[in-house]
N, C-alpha and C positions, 0 to 999 in steps of 0.2 A: 505492499498500500504504499505512495506514493503520499510524502507528505506535503500538508497543504501551504497555499504560496503564504511570503508576506503582504501582509497588509497596507497598504498603500497611503495610508493614513499616518502623520506623525502626531501623536498625544503626548505634551508635554505634563510634567509632574511637579508644579510650582506648588499648589494647595499641599500636596504630600511629602515633600520637600522642605516647605516653608514650615508649614505647621503638622508634623509628622504626629503630634500628641492628640491632633484632631481627625485622627482619621487611624479606620484598620483595616489596612491592606485585604482586598477581598476578591471575589471572583464570581461572576453571575452563573447563577445555574446553571445548566444546558436547558434546552428549548429543542422536546422531541422533535417536532418538524414546522420550525417557524414558518413562517407566510406572509408575504409585508401585503398589509390592509391599505397604508398611505406612506406617502413619502411626498416631503415640500419640497419640489424640483427647486424651486427659486431659492429657498432657503438652503440650500444644498447647496446649489452655485455661492451665493455670497457667502458659504462658509469655505470656499476654497474643497469642496468635495465632487466628486463627479455622481450624478444622477444614475449613470446608465451602470457605474459598480457596483453601488448602493444595493440597487434592483436586482446585482448578481446574486446565486448563491450564497458566496465568499460575502457579500456584500453585507446580506439578509442577517449573518450572523455574526459579523461585528455590528450592527445596529441593536444585537439582545445580547448584546457582551459573552458572546463565546467566540469569537474572533480578536484578539488583541495584538494589537500594533506590537511589533519588537519594542521595548523598552517602557511600554507604557506601565503605569503603578496606579492601578485602581483602587477605590479606597469606599469606605463606607464612611461616609462623615459623620462626626460627632457633636451634638449639641442636647442642648436643654431647651427649656420652656415654661412659660405657662399659659396651660389649656384651659378656657373657662374661668379664669383668675387663680388657678392651683398652682403653683410648681412642680415642676417636674425635674429633679436635676440631671435626668438620664434618660434622649430620648434618642435623637441619632434618625438615621438612616435605614429603618427595619425594615424595610424592602426595595433600597434603592439604593443608588451607584455610581461611584463621581470617576468617568472612565480617565480625566483627565483634561488638559488644557487644549484646544486648538488655537493656532492662529490664522487668523481670516488674512484673504489676497491684501486687506488692508490694512494689517497690520492688528487689527482686534483683537483679543483676547475674549475667547467663551470658555465656557464649561458644557463639556459633553458628561448628561446623566442622565442614568435609568429610572425608570418607576417600573417596580414589577418584576424586577430580576433577579427575585429568590430572598430564602433567609439571609440577616445579618446576624453578628454578635446582639443589635440593639431592634430584633424583631419581637420583644416582649412575649411572648406566645402567639406570636401570629405569623402567617404562612408564608410573609412573603412576598406572595403575586399580589397581581392586579386583573381583574376581568378585562376584558374587550371594552365593553361601555365605558366605564371611568374613563379609559384612556382614550377612548373616541370623543368624549366630552369636552378631556382636557385640549385635547386637537384642537377642536369647533370653535370653544368659547377664546383659548389665545387666541388664537388665528384673526379672530373678530376684534379682542383686544388692541393688536398690533394694528390692524387697519384701522381702528379709532381714532389712534393717537397716543394710544395708552399704553407706558413702559411694562413690559412683562415678561416674564420668561418665554420661550418658541418651541413648538414641537416639531422635530425633526422628522420623527416618523413613526405610526405603530407598527408591531408586528405581533400577528398571532402567535402564539408557543406551539399550539397543539397539546396543550394541557389542559383540564379542566379544572377552574377554581369550585373549592366549597364556601356560598355566603348563606343566602337564605337557602339557594337550591347550587345547583352544579350550575358554572358558568364557563362561556369560553375563556383562556387567558390571553391574558395582551400582554407586552413589553412599550412601554414608552421611550423615543428619545427627545431628551428635550436639549434644549441650551441657553445659555445666561449668560450674562457680564459676570455672575459669580451665583452660589447660592452660599453667598453669607448671609447667617440672621443672624438678629437680636440675639436669639436662643443661642447661636456661636457664642459669644461674650459669655454672655450670661453661664455657658459651661466654663469657659477659662476661668473668669471669675470666683465659679465657685471650687476650683480645683486649691485657689490659693495660691498657685503659680504666677505670680507677676511679672516674669520673665514671658511666660507663653501669652499672656493678656497683652503686655506691651507687642510682643512680635504680630498677634492679632491683628493690633491697631495697624502694626506699619503695614502690614501687608494690606488690609481694608483701604488703605491709603494709597497705597502704591498701586491699586487695581481701580478705586473708584472717586477717590478724589485727593488727586496727587498735589491739588493747593493747598493742602492741609499741613502739607509737608513744611513750607515757608512759613507757615505760623511761630508766633513766637512760643505756645501752646499747644501742638499737633492733636492730641486726643482730644483737646477740646474741640479744636477746628470740624474732625471728625464729625464728632458728637452733633455739631451744628452744620454741617453738612447733609449727614441724615437726616435731619429734624426737617432741612429745607427739600429733599427728595420727598421722603413720606407726606410732608404736605401737599406738594404735589401734587401726588402720587394720588391720593387720598381725594383730594378734589376734582379729580378727572373722574375715580371712580362715578362720586357724588352724582358730576353733571351728566353723565352719560345713564346713570340710575343701575348701577353696578353695583350688584351684594357680595360680598368674598364670603359670609356664611362661615368662617373658621379664623376667624383674628387674633388668633394664639400667637405668642412671639417668637414663635419658632418657623410660623408661614408671613413674616417681616423682616423682608430684606434690607443690608445696608445700603443696597445698593437703588434703589427704588425703584424696583422690578415688581411687578403682579408675580404673585408663586402660587402654588397646590392649588388648582381649582379643581377643589373637593365640591362639598354641597355651596356651588354657586348659581346664581341666576341672574339674568338683568330685569328688574321691576317693572313691569305692566301696567297695570291698577298704581296710580300715586299716592302714597303713603307711607312717611318716616316708619312709622311701625314693622314695614313688611321684614320679614323672614322666612327663606326658606326650608335652613336647614332642619334634617329631623331630630337632631340629636342641643338644637339651641331651644331648651323648651320655654326657657329667660327672656329670650329677646338680646340677650348680650349686643349680638353681633349683629343685630336691627340696620335695615340699611340706614338710618336716621343716627344710630349712634358712632357710626363708623369714624368718623374724624375723633369723638370722645376718646375710643378704645384707641386709635395709632397713639394721642397723648401720651396715655396711659402706659402706651406698649414702649415709648419713648422713654420713659420715665423707668424702667427696667434696663434699658439701653445705659442709662445715665449714672444708674445704682450701679451697676457693673464695670464702669471705666472710671469710676470715684478716685481708685487710687492712684493711675496715671494723670487725674488733673491737676492733684494738688498733692503734697506731702499732708497738709495740713487738715484735718478731714472738715471742719466747717469752713475751710475756703473753699474747698471742693465741691461741699454742697451748695454754696452761695455761688459758683460758678455753674453747675449743672443746672440750679433752677433757674437761674437770670438763661442760659439756652435753653430752656424747655417752656419760660416765659414768650419764648419767640415763634413758637410750634402757631396759636391761634390767629395772629396778626400774618402769619406767613399763608397759613391754608384760607383764610379769607380773602388775602388778599386774591389769590390763585384762584379762589370758588367766583369770586367777583368779576375777575379777568374774562375768567371761561363762561358767567352767565351773562359778561355783556357781549361775547359775540355769539352767545346763543339768542339775545334778543335785538343782536343787528347793532345795537347802540353804539356812536362813539366814542370816542376815547375824549370829547368834548365835553360831554354827560359827567360830573363829577358823582362819586358812590355815594351822596346825600340822596341823591336824586335814581342812580338808581337799585338802591337796596330796598327802601321801599314798595315799589314798582317791583321789584321781585320777589320780595316777600306776600304781596299782595298776590301775585298771581299762581305762587305754589300755594295759598290758603285758597282758591278757587279753585285749581285740581284736586287738589287732597277732600275738598268737601264733596268733588263731583265724582272722583274715585277714575280720572283722568288717566288715558294711557300715556305713561309719561314719553315715550319717544314717537305713536302721532302724534301729539298733541303739540309740541314743541315743532314739529315736522311743517303741520297744519300752521304754525304762529307763521312760517315762510310766506305762505298761501296769503295769508293776511298781510304780510306788508308788502305780497304785489297786488293787493287792493279785494280779496276776496278773504271774508273773515267768516264766511258761514262755517264751510269744517272746523275749525277749531272754535264755535259759537256753539254748533250742534253736540261738541264734548261739555259743556259744562252745565251745570246743575242751575244758574245763577245767570242767564242771558244778558239780563239787566246789569248784574255788577263785570260780568264780562263785557259787555258792551262801552261803560263808564272806561274801562281799565283798557282797552284798546284806542279807546282817542287819545290818554294819557301819551299811550308808549306810539301811536302812528304822528303825534304832533315831536317826536323826538329823533326824526327820519330813520327808521331803523333799515337798513341796510343787508334784501333779499339777497345778495350775491355773499357779504359774509355768513349768513344765518344757514345758507345752503351747504358751506364748507365745514359746518362743525356741528349740526343737526342730524343723526345718520336718519336712511331710510328703511334698513337694515338694520338688525340687532340678530341675534338670534335665539328669537321666540322660543319662549320654555315647549311648545309642545311641538314645535318644528323638529327642535330635538330633542326630543322624546322619538320622535317620530323616523328621525334618520337612524338614530340606534336602534330602537325596535326591528327596523328591519336588517340594519347591519350585523342582530347579534340571533337572528329568529333563521332556523330554515335554516339553506344553505347561504346565508349571508347578502342582503342585496346591499351592494354598497352605491347604488347610483345616486337615492336619496343623501345623502352622507356627500359626497361630490356638490349635488347642486349646492346642498348649503353652502359649505365650504364657499363655490364660488360667490355665491350671493354677499353674505358677509365679507366677501374678500374687498368687495368695493360697497362701502357702508352706505355713501352720499351719494349715489348715482343711481336716479332711478331710472329702472326699466320696464317697458313691455312687458306685458307677460309675467313678470314678478309678482303680480298683486298681493298675493298669498303670503309671501314674503314678509311683506310689510304688515297684513292686519295682524291685533289683537287676537289673543285667544277663541275659538267661537265661546259664544254664550251658553254655561253650563258645566264651565269643564272643572269645576270645583277649582280647592285650592291646590295650589301647585308645592309639592314637596320635594327635596335632593337628598340623597344621602354622600356620605364622606369618602364609600368606594373601599373602605378597607376590609 
């Protein structure tokens, strides 16, 4: 039997080399009969990978971690985390694997990371596997988020393993390969701090600065500058979530990146009927991670990051706390500035209109939407038509048409720019019923992937209204009932 040919991909081991205490060298479990379900060709090319080779048997084995390039050092990453407010000191990649770092044609650095690749030392009794449905969900939602301009991890491929996975019933198994600028989390810093090894914590901070926030290295206090930078990118990220109606569903500290990218699409969904109390996750019984709570939770999580960084901020603990509190106080104004800027664009209002006029206008509109349970995406898109002179579609979505008329009169007096609104108010999002429809087709019987492909095509160009795609722009049919999502583990 001839040896397998070498894998024509170079994977660097920067994380494994610089932070060996934060990873366990590991290999993916063998996939019995791997079969490619989807490959993101454009992303592969962006990464400098050959899509044709990735589709080959050797390429598919690479995508499930069974063919590892020479010199690569795959690791299961260690991290801690607050899960629904309770601290767990040892979480880590229980069913995931960092294969290594890719250097793209433009010298950009990307983590190549697997989900569903088998048990690791962090599995905590789990099987380490993933089912096809949840991995395809992450593919769809992360594709949509990228197209909407929301920073996110990106799905490169989903491969069926040929192995059955036991959940409530037996399900077909899969491995997702995804990329990100890194997988460093707030929980990574919590884990390093919990070890009591300040040298490790300092090296982790230096690693994060080098990869994501190099400007912090020139600051008189680089760890403090790192904290401020993470606060900035997370404030911007959560504002973008709120503006597109995205509900993450499980904002534990191990699901918050220091890069400012959205990570871990488990019980996530896009809000339809506008309501700040919206919760889709089956495990969020108390509404901790409801849509309207996301900014508050983000600041809470960032406070946990600040606590982990305290020994690096100043040798005097009281002074370190003062510096951390001052940095954290910057979250709310940064979030509000990012949200206001985004809402200004959604309403097509120019920068000449100050926030003192914009804020009450936006607040009143959201109150109208909430009272009417107006569909978030459809309503804002209908306002584009209103800016062009046809207010009836939006008017028909509210329960108080007279109140809407008064609001529209004030808004139109500000001369909203419909072209600006076109570029920020999507026609298409991954409608929850359409996601379920595509996943059901892909996992039932022989596995029909056509609905999935059509949905991916639609959400990849969310702002371009196209004839024949009306059902992709419509809310769920009446009587669909409440939508519930699950974590997929």
